[in-house]
N, C-alpha and C positions, 0 to 999 in steps of 0.2 A: 504494500500500500504506500501511497505517497506520504512522505514525511511531513508532518505539520507541527508548527511550534504551539505548545500549550502553555509552557512556563519557560521563560527565556533566561532566567537567572541560574547561577550555579546552586547546587544543593548546599544547605547549611548557610554559613556566612552571617552577615548582619541580620538578615530576615529571621534566621533561626534564633539568634540571640534575642531579638525583639519579641518573637513569639514566646520564647521561654520565659522572659521577664513578665510578659503580659499574662501568661498562664499562672505564674506564681501569685500575681496580684488578683487575678480572677478568683482564685481559691482562698484568698486572704491568707496566704502562706508564705509571704515574701521573706520574713525573718527565719521561721523554722525551715522553710524549704531551701533557702540559700545556705543555711548551716549544713543541711543534708547534702547539698550539691558538693560541698567541700570534702565530705566524708565518703561520698559514693565511689565505690570500686577502688578504695585506697587500702593499703596494707596497714598493719599495726593498729588495729582497733576500728578500722573503717567497716562499712557494710557493703554487701554486693547489691547493686541496683536490682530492684524487684521487677525490672522490665525484661528485656530480651536476654538470651543466653549467650551472647557473643562474649568470648573470653577477654580477660584483662591482659593488657600488654605488660611485659615484664618490667619495662622502664616505668619509673614513677613520675606521674604528671600531677601538678597541683589540682587540675580539674580533669577528670576522666569520665565524663558523662555527656550524653547527647541530648538533643531537643526532646525526643520521645521520652528519654529517661527523666528529664526534668519535669515533664508533664506527669509522669507516674509519681515522682516525688512530691509534686504539688498536691496531687490527690491524696497521698498518704499522710502529708503533714498539715493538711488544712485544719484550722482551728474550730470551724463550725462542727456541731455535734448533732447527730440524729439520736437524741436521748428520749427519755420518757415524755418530756414536754412536746417534742416533735411528734411522737406517735399519738399523744393525746389530741393534738390538733388535726391529725390526718388518719382517717379510718383506712383500712386495707382497700376498700372499694375506691376511695378517693386516690390512694396511692397507685392503684392500677391504671389510673388515667395519666400518671406522670410519664414523661418520656424517659428514655435511658439517660439522657443528658441531665434531666432534672433530678433523677434519683441519685446519680453520681455526685451532684453538687449539693445534696441534702445534708451532707456532713458525715463525720466519722461515727460509726456505731460506738456507743459509750457505756452501755450497761446491758446485762442479760435481760431478754424479754421473752414473754410467753404470749401466745395468741389467745384472746378471749373472744369466742364466737358470738357471745351475746352483745358485746360492744362492737364487734368487727374491728378490733384494735389489738395491737401488741401492747402489753402492759408489763411493768417491771416484775422481776422475780429474782430472788437471791441465787447465788451459784449452787449452794448445797441442794436446794429444792429442785433446781433445774436438772442437776445430775441425777438425783434420785428419781424424778419423774420420767426422764428419758430412759434410764436403765430399766425401770419398771415396764415401760411399753415394749422395749426390745425383748426383755425376758418373757413377755406374754405372747410373743409370736409363736405360731405353730412350728416354725422351722427357722433357723438362722438365715436360710436362703430366701426368706421373705423380706430381707433387708438389703438395701443397695447403698454402698458407701463410696461416694464420689470424691475425687481429689483434683485440684488444679495445680499447676506448676509453681504457684507462689509458696508452697509448703517447703520448708528447708529439710535437710536430710534427717536430722534427729527426730522431729515430730513425725516425719513420714514413716520412719522405722517403727515408732510407737503405734502409729495408726494401723499399719498392716499387721502388727503383732496383735493388737486388740481385736481387730476384725477376724483374724484367723483363729485366735483363741475363742472368740465368740462362736465360730463354727462355719464360716463361709469364705469363699474366694470372690464374692461379688464386689470387686473393687475396680470399677471403670475409672478411667482418668482422662484428662484432656489429651493425652497422647493418642487415645483412640480416635480423636477427631482431627489430628494434624499429621504426625509423623509415624503413625503405625506401619504404613508400608515400608518405611525406612527400617524400623525395628525388625519387622518380619523378614524382609528380603536380605538386608545386610546380615542378619543373624543366620539365615540359611546359606548365603553365598560366601560369607567371610568368617562366620562363627560368632561375631559380636555385632549387635545392631547399632553401632555408634561410629563416629568419625574416626578415620585411621590417621588423620593429620594432627599436628600440633601447630600452634600459631607461627612458629619460626618457619614452617614449610612454605607459608605464603611469601616469605622473603626470598625463597630459593626457587619458586615456581617459574617455569618458562611459559606456561599457558594455563589460564584459568577459564573454565567453561562454567557459566552461571545459568542454571536452569530454574525457571519459574520462581524467581524471588525478586523482591524490590527492597534492597537494603536501605535506600534513602528514607523510607518510611518505617520499615519494620525492625531494622537493626542498624541504625545510622553509624554506630561506632565501627562497623565493618568498612565504611567508606575510606577511612584513613589508611587501613591496611591495603585496600585495593589501589588507592592512589600511590602508596609507597611501592607496591609491587610493580605497578605500571611504569613508574619512574625508573625502576631498575631494569626495565626492558621486557617485563612479562606482557604477553599478549592476553587481553581479557575480552571474551566474547559473551554477551548476554543473549540467552535464548528465551524469548518471552513474547506472548501475543500483544503486549502493550509496550510501546516505546516510552518508558518512564523517563521524564526529563531529568529526574534526580540522578540518573546514572551517567549523564553525559559530562558533568563537571562538578567538582567539589571544592568549595571555598572553606578551608579549615579555619575555624574560629580561633585556634591556638597558634596560627602562623601570622605574625605581624605583617609580613609581606603580602599575605592574602587580604587581610582585613583593611590595611591602610592603602595598599596599592591597587586593590581590586583584582588581584590575581586569583587563579584557581588551578586545580590539578585535573587533568583529564584522567578518566578512570576506565572507560570501556572503549575498545577499538571499534566495535560493531555490535549492533543489536540485530539479531536474526528474528524477524517478526513471524513467528511460527503460528499456524492455526491452532486454536484451542483443541487440546486433545491430540496433537500431532507429534508429541515428543518421541514416542516409540518409532514412528515412521522415520523421523529425522535420524535418530540413532541407528536404526536399521540401515539406512543409506550410508552412513559414515562407516559402520562396521563392514558392510558389503564391499565398499571401495577399498578399505584397508586390507581385507582378505584377498580380494581379486588382484591387488597390486603388491601382495606379499610384504606388507608393511607392519605386520603384527609381530609380537615377541614370541617366536616359536619355542625358544628355550624355556621361558617362564611358563608358557602354556603346558609344555610337556612335563615339567617338573612339579608344578604347583597347582594344576587345575584338573577338574573333572567335568565331563559333560560337553566338551568342545565339539565333538563329532555331531551331536544332536543339534547344537546351535548352528554349526557350519552348514548342515543340510537344510535347516530352516531358512537361513539367510540366502542360500543359493536359490531357494524357491520363490523368494520375494521379487517382484518385478519393479522396475524403475517407474513404471506407470502408477502402480499402487503406492510406491514410496512418495512420489511427488503429490499424488492426490491426498495422501494421508497427512502430509505436513504442510503443504502449500509452498514448499521451497523447491526451486529447480534442481535438477541433477547436477548442473554445473556448480551451483552455489554449495551444494552438499559436498561435492568432491573437493572444493576449495577448503571447506571447513575440515574435512578429513585429512587433507594434506597438512594443515596446521597441527593436527594431532600427531601425524606421522613424524613431523619435523621436531616435535617437542621432546626433550629429554626428561621433563618433569611437568606433569599435568595434574592439576587439581580439578575435580568436578564438585561444584557446590550446588545445593538445591534447597528450595523451600516448599511451601505448600502448593505452589503452582504445579508441582510434580506429583505430590502425594494425594491430593483431594480430587481424585477422578475414579470412575469405576475401573479404569486401567492403571490405577496408582501403583499397584504391585508390579505391573509390567514396566512402568516408567522407571522405577528404582532399579529393577533387575537389569534393564538395558543400559543404564548409566554404569552400573557395576560391571556388566559384561564388557563395556568399552574399556574401562580401566584394566580389567583382567586381560583383554586382548593385547594391551600395550605394556603389561607388566608394571602397572603404576600403583600397585599396593606394596607398601614396604620399601619405598624409595624416598630419599630426601627431596622435598619439593613436590611430591606427588601424592595422590590418594583421594579418598572419599571424604567430603565435608558437608554432611547435612547440617543446615543451620536451623536449629530449633528456636521457636519463637517466645518461649517463656523461661524465666530465670532458672528454675530447677526442675523442669519437667523431666529431664534426663536423670537427675539425681533421685527423684521419687521412684522411678523404675528400678534404679540400682538398689534402692533400699527395700524393694519387694512389693511396691504398689503395682500389682498386675493381676488381672483376672485369670490368667493362665500361667501360673508361676512354673519355673523349671523345677524338676524333681530335686535337683541338688539344693535349691533354696529351701524347699520344704524339709528335706532331710537335715539340713543344717539347723533350721529353726527347732526341729524336734530334738536334736542333740543338745542344743544350747539351753532350751527351756524345759526339756524332759516332759513335753506334752505333745500329743498327736495333733497334726495339722490337717485341715480339710484337703482332700486329694482331687476332688472333681473341679473342673474349670468353672469359673463363675461367669457372670454376665459382663460383656463389654458395654460401651455406651449405647450402641444400636440395639443390642439384645436387651439391655437393662431398660431402655426407654420403652421398647415394645412390651416388655413384661410389666412395666409400670402402667402403661395404657390398658393392658389386658387385665389388670387387677391382681396379678401374681405377686407384685411387690407391695407390701403393706407399710414399710418404713423406709424413708429416704434420708440420708445424712450426707452433707457435703462439707468439706473443709476447703474453703476458697471456691472460686469459680461461680459461674452463672449458668447452671446446667441447662435449664429449659430454653434459654435464649441462645446458648452456644450450639445446641443440637438441632437437627432438622425436626420438622413437625412440632415447632415450639408451642403452638396453641393446644395441641392434643396432649402434650406433656403437662402443660399447666393445668388443664382440666383434671388430668390423672392425679397430680399432686394434691389437688383439693380433696380428692376422694381417698387419699392415703390415711392410714391410722396415725402415722407419726412423720413429721418432717423436722429436721435439725439443720441449722445453717451456722457454720463457724466462719466469720468474715470480719473484715475491717470496714466495709461499706455496704450500704443497702443496694439490692438489685432486684430485678423483676421476679426471679424465681422465688424469693422470700414472700412475695405477695400472693402466692397461691398455697396457703397453709393447709396442712392436713388437720385431722381432728385434734391432734395435739401437735403444736408447732412452737419451736424455740429458735431464737436468734442469740448466738453466743459470740460476743465481740472479742477480738483478739488484738494483741499488739501488732503494729506494723513492723516491717523490716528495719525501719529507721529509728525505732524507739528502744529505749534501754530495758533490758530484761535482767533484773537483779533479784536474787533470792538470799536466803540465809547462807547459801554456799558461795555467795559473791556474784560478781558480774558474769553473766553467761554469754557465750557466743555459740553460734550454730555454723553449719557449713552448707555449701551448695556444690553442685557439679555443673560445669558449663558445657558448651557444645563440643569441646575437644577433650572431654574426660578429665579436666583439671578440677580437683577438689580444693575449694578455697574457703577461708573463714569469713563470717559475716557477723558484725556486732553493732547494733543500734546504739545511738548516743543521745537521742532526744528524750526529754521527759515525756512519758506517756500522756496522751491527750485526756485520759480519764483514769482515775485511781481504781476503777472497777474493771479495767482490762486485765486479761490473763494471757500469758503466752500460749501458743497452740499446744505445746507439750504439757502444760499445766491443765488445759482443758481436757485433753485426751486422757491424761492420768486421772483427773478427778472423775471423769465418766467411767473409766475402767474400774476404779475402786468400787463404785456402786454396782457396776455390771457384774463383777466377779466376786462380790462379797467383800465387805470392808476389811476383813482380816486376811484377804488375799489367799484364802484356803484353796480356791479353785485353780489358781495359776502359779502360785509360788513366785510371782513377779512383784518386785517392790515398786509398785506404780507411783506412789506418792514421791518417793525419792527420785525416781526417773523424771518426773515432771519438773522438779526443781534443780536437777543436777545433770546438765547435758554431757559432762565428762563421763558420768556413769552410763548414759545411753551410748556414748561412743565406745565404751568398753564392750558392751553387748554387741554393737555393730562389728567391732574388731573380731569377736568370737564367731560371728555368724555370716557376714557378707564377704565374699571373696575379694581380695585386693585391699582390705582395710586393716591388716595386721598392724599393731602398734599405732592405731589411729590417733590417739591423743598426743603421742610423742611426735609423729610425723607432721600433724597439722600445725604444731607449734614451732617446729624446727625450720620452716621455710615461710618467708613473708607471703608468698603467693601460693602457698599450699603445695600439693603434689599431684602428679599425673598418674591416673590409674593405668596399670599395665594393659596394653591392648595387643593380644596375641597376633592378630593379622598384621599389625604394624611391623612385627618381627617375622612375618611369613610363617606363622604357626596357625594352622587352620583347625579351629574347634568345630568342625562341621561333621555331618554324618559320614561323609566319604574320607575325612581327614585331609581334604584338599579344598582349595577355593572352587566354588561351584558356578559354572555357567548355567543360566536359566533361559528356557525358551518361552517367549511371551505367550499368553493364553488367548488374548484377543487378536482379531485381525488388525493389521496396521492401518486399515482404512475405516476402523470402527466409527470414530467421531465424524470424519469427513463424509462418509457415505450417508450418515443420518441427515446431513444437510440437504441431500437430494430428495428427501421426502417432502411432499407438499404439506401445507397446513391441514388439509382435510385428511391426509393419510396419518399425520401425527395425532390428530384429535379424534379420529374416527376408526383407526385400524383396530382390528380385534386383538385381544391379548393372546399371545401364542406361547405362553410360558411352557406348557407341557411338551410341545413339539421341539422347542429349542433345548429344553433340558434333556430330552431323550437323546438329542444329537450330541450334547456335551457330555453325556454319561459315557459315550464310547471312548473318546480320548480327550485329554485336557486341551490339547492344542489343535484339534480338528478345526478347520476354518471353512466357512461357507464361501463357495465360489460365486461368480456373478449371477448364476441362475439359482442360487440358494442350495446347491448340493454340497455334500461333504467332500473336501479335497483329501482323500485318504492318503495320497502320496506324501502329504506333509506331516502325517502322524508320527509321533515319537513314542518310544516304549516307556513304560513305567511312569506315566504321567496321568494318573486317574484323577477325576474330580469328585469331591465329596458331594453328597446331597445338599448340604447347607450352602455350598458355594455356587449353586446354579444361578445363571443370569435370568432375571425375571422381568416381565412386564415391559414397560417402556424402554428398558435398557437391555432387552433381549437382542439377539443377533438376527432375528427375522427381518428380511427386507433391507438390511443395512447396506447392501452393495448396489442399489439402484443408482443409475447414472443419468437420470433425466435432467435435461437442461432447465435452468431456472429463469423465471421472468422477473420483472421488477415490481410485482404487486405485493400486497401485504399477506399473500398466501404462502410466502417462502418460509423456510425454516432457518433458524439462527442458533449458533452456539452461545450459550449464556454462561457467564462466570461471575464470581463474587470477588470483591476486593475490600481492603480496609483503607480508610482515609488516613491522611496525615495527622488528623486530630483525634485518633483513637488508639487504644491498645487492646487487642483481642476484642472482648465485648464492651469494654469501657469507652464511653463517648466523652472526650474532653471538651469538644466543641464542634462547630459545624464547618470549619474552614479546612479545605483540602488544597493547600497552597500549590502543590506541584501539579494538581489537575485543574486549578483555576476555577473552583466552585465554592460557594458558601452554603450549600444545602446538601441533604442526604437523599432526598427523594429523586434521584437522577438515574438516567439510563445512558451510559456512555456508548457512543457510536462514532465511527469515522465519518467525517463530512462527505467523503465521496460516496459512502453507502447511503447517507441521508439523501443525497442528490438523486441517486438511482431510484429511491423510493418516492421521490417527490416530497420529501419531508425536509424540515429544517430544525436547527437548534431552538429549543423552547417548546416544541410540540409535546403534547402529553400522549404517552403510549402505555398500553396495558400489555403485560407479559403473560402468556398462557403456557401451561405445560401439563401433559397428561402423565399422571404418576403411575406407580407400579400396581396400584389397585384399580386402575382404569378411570380414576376421577380426574377432572380437569381442575387445576389450581391456577389462580390468577394473582398477579402482583401489580400494584399500581393504582391509579395512573402515576407514571414516572415522567420526569421532565427530560426530554432528549437533550444530551449535552455532548459537546465535541470532545473527542479523545483520539489520540493516535493509537488505534487498536486495529488488529488484523481484520481482514475481510470476513464477512459472514459472522462477525462476533459482536456481542454486546456485553456490558458489565454494569453491575450496580453494587451497592454496599451491603456487606455482611455486618451485623446479623439481621438487618431488616428483611432480607430476602429469604430467610430460612424456612418460612412456611410454604414457599413454592417447592422446596426440597422435601422429599419423603424419606422415611427410614429404610425403605427398600432399595434405595439407590446408593450403592456403596461398592468399594473394591472387594474383590472376590474373597481373599483370605484374611486381609487385615480389617475388613469391615469399616474402613474410613469413609464417611459420607462424601458424596460427590459434589462438594460445594463449588468446585472449579469448572465443572462442565455439565451442562444439561442442554438438551435440544428443546427449543421453545419456538413459539410463534409470537408475532407482535401485531398489535392493532392500534392505529392512531385514533384517539377519541376526542381530542381537542386541539385547537390551533395554538399558535405560538403565544407564549407568555413572556413577560419581560424577565431578563436574566441579569443578575448582579454579579460581576466577576469577583473572585477572591482578592 
């Protein structure tokens, strides 16, 4: 598509500083927030920013925080309080009318609250009564599996360990977490292919890389501290290529606020050499073309493949069967351009592939990660300096929570270790992930829901259905720093338990406490808040979990033998248990104190040790046709909204072989079948995401009957589900009810910016879902593609549309139709 300017300034710079200061003032947190900025990501008593999981640089900088991080800190340090007086003024019904922005700015939760259905209000309760009443309701469940225990990535390692221990001793593995909704394909596929579902690089590798391929991520908004490393790598001669349906202006240039030459002279660093504007859902096709060229031109690392990998023959056969016509159709990139990109890979002695949720949040998310890993394995780029896999997770400790055991399908080694350490049996059956847990909640199988952090109903698809189900639950419990929408759908018994923020001091009779987190590159770092808590009634998450566990398992601890009260107040004691239980944490207390920036967890694949079933790195053959998303665009609106559901036929075909593909006539291409690749019943493709009719190649006209690929994005003024404001500076808009489209596509449709458009999608149950009207807004986005903001769009997504094995919802790709319903309205630029 034609390049169009949306935002003409470099990322960061003076505008970022102004926006940061403005946000601190908006939250009335200028003093407390500014003090926190100076302590953020600092060693020797500093705290780790509760924003993204990008690692801290080893060099010490007076200020090491980004614009997004400052907004998170402003939210955490605001002086306003959502206390008893706030809830006395606002009933739950009234609060349900608040926007996400209004709830976010209501203030810090300041005291424990319980829902009073007669008043339709949350009212104060003391901690002891809250713990006792919650424990009573949990113990009255017919089975522990009737409870669902959710976690977000804001939880630090020590309370995360306590949380999973409490839940497992209670008797269930129902522990979905936010990983299920973001990087689960990364965890699943890297785990299968390399042995560990985490990054194989360290930060210093970016300084040695010769080529960085960035797939499906927008660091300028989601992890801005990465920009400095990209700019540094580029200046040292590294080629950087971004593969993304949207040409995000924030990638083109970076004005570093900490460089006087930048800020005074107006200079900036270039970061990305080229943006490959791929079709939504076309990543596997592009990677297939690159791998095909590399093999056909004998540019792969044959010695590494022979010594360190398994499954190459199957992948090679599959690649040979893919045609360039399908590759080009699948990704929207010409063969010549793909070959040029592959040549860059061939010429690089050190290649890093990074990716975000633009890769994982598709029905083909597992395939996307598998093909990135396949590319790295073909070139022998695992276990080399300056090369490797670098998934960039979006929340501070989402990776650490998994390491601590927050997982609905834990490894047997973890369960065995827990049983040995605590001399108690652990539940063996897998629990519910987010998708399964939400369905069970809606179906009435879940009677009790507890979350530590997060905004479950808003983060998940089918938000409205989940909220109705929460209202019908027996028990809902929310541990959090701020009010959010999920808390406004209380069960019969509902509790809000306010906790300390990452920025606040946690001090007990055992002295000042510090916790730890794990960043995106497996570095374990300490974090210690310095501010006076905003309320004397706040407790640390470890204290809340310990207090509940005491009541849940008998106050004398006769049932578990775990000193819960001591663990809640003494995180050193928790770390001793972690050292005994979790692999890689031996001498935890000593190691975390002996290095200012913590320590790196051992990653076997980085040392070419493969903890996989085969004992080698594993090539994986994609399960979906490479034309899956592109071919669905060839369906007309009537076919999308009126076609019969063909679930049974498609599932019967998929039962034969996992990688059977439909040819253009809808028949199975048995020649492409690979051995030992069976598909389980629960992994079947269903409904609107089935493979039936996906290879139609009808020509499109310019009417509103055409199909579009729909994706969701986050604005520059939000973090995950938290809405700080309405400005998306880099996309030049001040509103959230927008639908981004390329102006060339608008012209084809006879539409223009400012028109109101309704988005329609047929879900996996056959129902038509609608979103809008949304205001048509100009964006440099790929052909046939539209985008709007998450989480407002989540009700158009259903729980049945997810990746095959990892069950990650398909937030980033859905096939939709559009209907203009109103003419142009006035638009105010950002």
